[in-house]
Legacy VTK file of the C-alpha trace (Angstrom):
# vtk DataFile Version 3.0
C-alpha trace
ASCII
DATASET POLYDATA
POINTS 390 float
31.146 2.200 23.328
28.613 0.111 21.437
25.824 2.341 22.720
27.730 5.430 21.560
28.224 3.917 18.106
24.515 3.096 17.829
23.658 6.640 18.880
25.992 8.057 16.244
24.538 5.736 13.622
20.977 6.828 14.458
22.062 10.459 14.376
23.650 10.018 10.949
20.551 8.212 9.684
18.321 10.996 10.959
20.439 13.655 9.270
20.426 11.659 6.026
16.655 11.179 6.058
16.193 14.914 6.588
18.482 16.075 3.821
17.554 13.459 1.186
13.955 14.662 0.622
15.081 18.301 0.592
17.781 17.506 -1.940
15.245 15.604 -4.051
13.188 18.801 -4.426
16.101 20.681 -6.043
15.913 19.175 -9.572
12.109 19.391 -9.807
11.981 22.943 -11.273
14.521 21.938 -13.936
13.022 18.570 -14.911
9.270 18.698 -14.227
7.290 18.560 -17.490
10.432 18.471 -19.636
12.158 15.854 -21.739
15.329 14.834 -19.905
18.393 12.899 -20.980
19.743 9.600 -19.696
21.997 11.225 -17.082
19.113 13.178 -15.544
16.950 10.052 -15.587
19.586 8.239 -13.508
19.914 11.143 -11.056
16.151 11.443 -10.626
15.841 7.669 -10.109
18.507 7.749 -7.367
16.822 10.673 -5.610
13.467 8.914 -5.934
14.837 5.826 -4.148
16.360 8.011 -1.428
13.046 9.813 -0.911
11.210 6.497 -0.595
13.621 5.287 2.093
13.351 8.608 3.923
9.546 8.411 3.816
9.688 4.960 5.419
11.917 6.219 8.240
9.747 9.223 9.061
6.541 7.188 8.808
7.908 4.709 11.344
8.825 7.556 13.712
5.303 8.976 13.483
3.807 5.496 13.890
5.894 4.882 17.019
4.660 8.117 18.524
0.941 7.845 17.778
0.791 4.070 18.177
-1.112 1.525 16.172
-3.254 1.487 14.152
-2.934 5.267 13.665
0.636 4.943 12.380
-0.360 2.581 9.585
-3.272 4.863 8.707
-0.976 7.898 8.347
1.212 6.195 5.761
-1.721 4.623 3.901
-3.500 7.953 3.434
-0.290 9.777 2.522
0.603 7.230 -0.146
-2.938 7.384 -1.550
-2.547 11.144 -1.985
0.500 10.439 -4.150
-1.422 7.887 -6.190
-4.326 10.247 -6.854
-1.976 13.069 -7.844
-0.124 10.834 -10.310
-3.283 9.444 -11.860
-4.891 12.856 -12.357
-1.676 14.354 -13.735
-1.171 11.557 -16.253
-4.838 11.507 -17.274
-4.776 15.232 -17.981
-1.703 14.906 -20.201
-2.477 11.458 -21.608
-4.193 10.309 -24.776
-6.762 7.626 -25.466
-5.020 5.156 -23.147
-5.598 7.502 -20.215
-9.238 6.396 -19.937
-8.173 3.137 -18.259
-5.220 4.536 -16.293
-7.202 4.973 -13.056
-8.571 1.431 -13.302
-5.168 -0.089 -14.067
-3.435 1.799 -11.262
-6.086 1.155 -8.616
-6.339 -2.531 -9.504
-2.543 -2.825 -9.515
-2.406 -1.214 -6.077
-5.060 -3.630 -4.781
-3.230 -6.686 -6.126
0.188 -5.507 -4.956
-1.100 -4.763 -1.449
-3.404 -7.760 -0.903
-0.894 -10.192 -2.422
2.505 -8.474 -2.628
2.711 -6.689 0.727
0.721 -9.372 2.559
2.682 -12.192 0.942
6.171 -10.844 1.540
5.250 -9.873 5.110
3.960 -13.356 5.925
6.932 -15.006 4.225
9.580 -12.843 5.903
7.880 -13.056 9.281
7.494 -16.847 9.110
11.045 -17.223 7.832
12.339 -15.574 11.013
9.722 -16.750 13.526
8.428 -20.012 11.995
4.751 -19.086 12.513
3.252 -15.595 12.512
0.102 -14.635 14.396
-2.349 -11.806 13.896
-5.844 -10.724 14.855
-8.305 -12.452 12.531
-11.223 -10.171 13.499
-9.615 -6.928 12.396
-7.752 -8.370 9.416
-10.881 -10.148 8.192
-12.927 -6.952 8.462
-10.301 -5.056 6.458
-10.257 -7.737 3.756
-14.069 -7.709 3.561
-14.039 -3.934 3.020
-11.414 -4.209 0.279
-13.330 -6.908 -1.591
-16.600 -4.981 -1.316
-15.292 -1.692 -2.731
-13.197 -3.498 -5.366
-16.243 -5.381 -6.640
-18.489 -2.307 -6.517
-16.085 0.010 -8.316
-14.099 -2.280 -10.616
-16.323 -5.259 -11.469
-19.891 -3.925 -11.609
-19.187 -1.439 -14.484
-18.916 -4.474 -16.791
-22.461 -5.585 -15.953
-24.426 -2.325 -15.973
-26.451 -1.403 -19.066
-27.014 2.358 -18.761
-23.784 3.115 -20.622
-22.137 0.746 -23.123
-18.708 -0.587 -22.253
-16.895 -0.903 -18.917
-18.140 2.481 -17.746
-20.546 3.831 -15.132
-23.188 6.411 -15.940
-22.960 9.688 -14.061
-25.397 8.662 -11.340
-23.845 5.213 -11.005
-20.375 6.723 -10.657
-21.672 9.116 -8.001
-23.220 6.211 -6.074
-19.991 4.173 -6.266
-17.948 7.165 -5.104
-20.236 7.959 -2.153
-20.502 4.287 -1.146
-16.703 3.852 -1.286
-16.081 6.968 0.752
-18.731 6.035 3.336
-17.357 2.515 3.750
-13.805 3.845 4.078
-14.931 6.315 6.764
-16.680 3.517 8.666
-13.560 1.339 8.303
-11.349 4.082 9.756
-13.802 4.639 12.623
-13.792 0.930 13.397
-10.005 0.695 13.138
-9.160 3.692 15.283
-12.055 4.142 17.738
-14.796 1.567 18.103
-12.770 -1.663 17.782
-9.183 -0.490 17.843
-8.087 -3.639 19.721
-8.950 -5.728 16.645
-6.053 -4.078 14.773
-3.375 -4.213 17.477
-0.512 -6.754 17.386
-1.134 -9.999 19.249
1.389 -11.020 21.884
3.149 -14.266 21.082
2.860 -15.454 24.709
-0.918 -15.258 24.331
-0.627 -18.314 22.069
0.158 -21.822 23.332
0.932 -25.143 21.581
-2.019 -27.456 21.137
-1.937 -30.137 23.843
-2.172 -33.039 21.427
0.766 -31.869 19.345
3.368 -31.594 22.088
6.200 -29.096 22.098
6.179 -28.779 18.321
2.439 -28.254 18.075
0.638 -25.522 16.212
-0.103 -22.208 17.910
-3.639 -21.475 19.009
-5.241 -18.503 20.790
-5.146 -18.611 24.564
-7.091 -15.600 25.715
-7.008 -13.288 22.729
-5.202 -10.438 24.502
-3.621 -7.718 22.412
-0.939 -5.201 23.222
-0.490 -1.518 22.534
3.230 -1.978 23.149
4.593 -5.300 21.866
7.567 -6.737 23.711
10.068 -5.876 20.979
9.349 -2.162 21.350
11.662 -1.365 24.256
12.657 2.055 22.898
10.624 4.938 24.334
8.402 6.776 21.855
9.875 9.930 20.306
9.005 13.334 21.704
6.200 15.431 20.278
8.770 17.700 18.655
10.583 14.791 16.976
7.292 13.284 15.801
6.144 16.628 14.388
9.462 17.048 12.580
9.124 13.552 11.102
5.544 14.298 10.039
6.690 17.418 8.186
9.590 15.552 6.592
7.253 12.695 5.673
5.086 15.150 3.738
8.185 16.645 2.086
9.426 13.171 1.144
6.056 12.229 -0.317
5.949 15.455 -2.356
9.421 14.612 -3.648
8.301 11.080 -4.515
5.240 12.218 -6.474
7.193 14.971 -8.240
10.098 12.732 -9.201
7.738 9.931 -10.197
5.978 12.369 -12.546
9.360 13.301 -14.028
10.102 9.613 -14.531
6.646 8.913 -15.975
7.564 9.945 -19.532
10.700 7.766 -19.626
8.608 4.955 -18.119
5.934 5.278 -20.820
8.614 5.387 -23.525
10.335 2.375 -21.985
7.061 0.433 -21.848
6.414 1.145 -25.526
9.971 0.277 -26.556
9.735 -3.074 -24.760
6.492 -3.885 -26.534
4.496 -4.014 -23.303
0.813 -2.999 -23.184
0.094 0.572 -22.138
-1.784 -0.722 -19.063
1.572 -1.791 -17.622
2.229 1.876 -16.834
-0.373 1.530 -14.074
1.577 -1.387 -12.597
4.790 0.627 -12.526
3.053 3.613 -10.920
1.623 1.340 -8.224
5.058 -0.202 -7.611
6.609 3.244 -7.153
3.830 4.537 -4.941
3.716 1.464 -2.699
7.469 1.184 -2.184
7.432 3.055 1.190
4.644 0.894 2.581
6.268 -2.312 1.351
9.522 -1.524 3.131
7.676 -0.514 6.302
5.609 -3.725 6.221
8.695 -5.919 5.778
10.457 -4.155 8.669
7.422 -4.764 10.889
7.265 -8.446 9.862
10.947 -8.937 10.699
10.163 -7.680 14.221
7.319 -10.212 14.515
4.652 -7.515 14.192
2.793 -8.968 11.223
-0.455 -7.354 12.336
1.067 -3.967 11.489
2.140 -5.338 8.100
-1.405 -6.528 7.405
-2.792 -3.176 8.580
-0.536 -1.511 6.020
-1.399 -3.951 3.230
-5.174 -4.113 3.508
-5.428 -0.525 4.787
-3.551 0.718 1.728
-5.778 -1.297 -0.580
-8.856 0.137 1.113
-7.493 3.685 0.923
-6.384 3.221 -2.682
-9.895 2.299 -3.802
-12.057 4.041 -1.220
-10.317 7.409 -1.585
-9.022 7.329 -5.169
-12.319 6.471 -6.857
-14.267 9.386 -5.259
-11.532 11.869 -6.153
-11.249 10.560 -9.708
-15.044 10.641 -10.004
-15.040 14.351 -9.151
-12.033 15.024 -11.387
-13.723 13.237 -14.306
-16.011 16.266 -14.654
-13.015 18.225 -15.987
-10.825 15.443 -17.375
-10.612 15.373 -21.184
-11.120 11.593 -21.379
-13.714 8.999 -20.416
-13.353 6.990 -17.214
-13.337 3.236 -17.837
-13.337 1.386 -14.512
-14.479 -2.123 -15.504
-11.832 -4.839 -15.245
-11.039 -7.320 -17.994
-11.791 -11.031 -17.719
-8.265 -11.950 -16.620
-8.248 -9.243 -13.971
-11.616 -10.385 -12.596
-10.308 -13.957 -12.295
-7.202 -12.734 -10.440
-9.385 -10.669 -8.107
-11.581 -13.706 -7.420
-8.593 -15.941 -6.627
-7.178 -13.221 -4.382
-10.473 -13.066 -2.495
-10.580 -16.823 -1.880
-6.919 -17.094 -0.903
-7.116 -13.986 1.295
-10.076 -15.394 3.231
-8.333 -18.738 3.776
-5.210 -16.918 4.959
-6.993 -14.604 7.392
-9.516 -16.933 9.049
-7.060 -19.032 11.161
-5.336 -15.970 12.641
-1.912 -17.463 11.977
0.167 -18.273 8.895
3.371 -19.924 7.728
5.733 -19.468 4.821
3.321 -21.440 2.634
0.591 -18.797 2.814
3.157 -16.096 2.100
4.465 -18.006 -0.911
0.935 -18.437 -2.303
0.299 -14.687 -2.169
3.690 -13.982 -3.745
2.874 -16.431 -6.546
-0.360 -14.522 -7.199
1.669 -11.296 -7.294
4.052 -12.785 -9.842
1.118 -14.068 -11.924
-0.489 -10.620 -11.893
2.699 -8.839 -13.004
3.462 -11.466 -15.675
-0.045 -11.354 -17.134
-0.039 -7.551 -17.014
3.126 -7.587 -19.140
2.022 -10.506 -21.298
-1.821 -10.507 -21.433
LINES 1 391
390 0 1 2 3 4 5 6 7 8 9 10 11 12 13 14 15 16 17 18 19 20 21 22 23 24 25 26 27 28 29 30 31 32 33 34 35 36 37 38 39 40 41 42 43 44 45 46 47 48 49 50 51 52 53 54 55 56 57 58 59 60 61 62 63 64 65 66 67 68 69 70 71 72 73 74 75 76 77 78 79 80 81 82 83 84 85 86 87 88 89 90 91 92 93 94 95 96 97 98 99 100 101 102 103 104 105 106 107 108 109 110 111 112 113 114 115 116 117 118 119 120 121 122 123 124 125 126 127 128 129 130 131 132 133 134 135 136 137 138 139 140 141 142 143 144 145 146 147 148 149 150 151 152 153 154 155 156 157 158 159 160 161 162 163 164 165 166 167 168 169 170 171 172 173 174 175 176 177 178 179 180 181 182 183 184 185 186 187 188 189 190 191 192 193 194 195 196 197 198 199 200 201 202 203 204 205 206 207 208 209 210 211 212 213 214 215 216 217 218 219 220 221 222 223 224 225 226 227 228 229 230 231 232 233 234 235 236 237 238 239 240 241 242 243 244 245 246 247 248 249 250 251 252 253 254 255 256 257 258 259 260 261 262 263 264 265 266 267 268 269 270 271 272 273 274 275 276 277 278 279 280 281 282 283 284 285 286 287 288 289 290 291 292 293 294 295 296 297 298 299 300 301 302 303 304 305 306 307 308 309 310 311 312 313 314 315 316 317 318 319 320 321 322 323 324 325 326 327 328 329 330 331 332 333 334 335 336 337 338 339 340 341 342 343 344 345 346 347 348 349 350 351 352 353 354 355 356 357 358 359 360 361 362 363 364 365 366 367 368 369 370 371 372 373 374 375 376 377 378 379 380 381 382 383 384 385 386 387 388 389
C-alpha cells in the first residue's frame, strides 16, 4: 500500500510539473511588455515560483538519466541562457543605469553561487551528515576557473588605460570574451571527458577515521575512489522517452521563467526605487530569480549526501555565468544603445577577494563542516546587505 501511495504521489508530481510550465506561458501574451496591476503581479509571481520548481524536477530527471557531471552542466547552461536573455532585454529597454546591469548581474550570480549555493549546500549537508566530503581536485579546478575569468572580466577593466572608466576598449573586450569562452570550453572538456572522475561524488565508505582520533576522528581519504552511482541512488534511471520529455519540459519551464521574470522586472525596478535602494540591486534580484532552480537542486543533492553535485552546480553555474554571458554581451554591445561598464567597485573587489581566499580554504581539504557553510552564508549576507546599503 505504501508503495502504491508513493507511486501515486510521483504520478501527481509529474503531472503537476508538466502542466505548471504550460500554464505559466498563458499570461505571457497579455502581460509581456505591459504595465500590470497588483493582482496580475501576484498571479505572475505564483506562476514564476511554480515554473522554478518544475524546472528543478525536470533537471533532476535529466541529470539522473545522463549521469554526473552532465546533469549539472545541463542546468547550468540552461540557467545561463535565461540570465543572458534577461540582461540583454533590460539593457535594450533601460536607461543610463543599464550600462552596469551586466556587471551587477554577473557579479551577483558569481557571489550567490560561490557563497550562497556552496554555503547552503555545505551547511545542509553537514547538518544531516555531520561532515561532508567531495573531490578536491575537480572542485579546486572549477574554483580556479571561476576566479580567473572573474578577475579578467570584472576586475581588470578598472586598471586598463585605453578607455577611461571601468570599461574595456573594443579589442580588450574581444580578448576577454574569447579568453572566457576558451577557458569555459576547456573546463567543460575537463569536466565531462578528460577528467570526469574528478567531478563525481565520493563514496563515504572511501573515507575512514584518522587512527589517532578514535571512533570520533576526522574523515580522511582512503583510496580516493569515486562512484558514478552513489549508494543513495537505488532508483533505476528514467527511460530515454521520459528523459527526453523532461528535457523538453525543462526548456519550456525555463522559457516561462525568463518570460515571467521579464514581466516582473518593471515592478521590481519600481519596487527598488520606492524602497530607496540603489539601481544596481536590480542585478541582485535578477540573479536570485535566475539561480532559484539551481539552488533548490543543490540543496536536494546536499540532503542526499551528494555535496559534490551541489558544488558542481555552484561553481559550474558561476563559470557558465561569466564564461558564457560576457562573450554574448560583448557581441550584443555592438547593437546595444548603452556603454558596457564591467569594472567592479572597491567594495565588490574586496568581497571577491575574500570569496577567493575562503573558497580555497574550503576546497583544499576535500571535506567540510557546518562552520565552512556558515562562513560562506555570512559572505552571502554581507554581499546582499552591502548591495542594498552600499
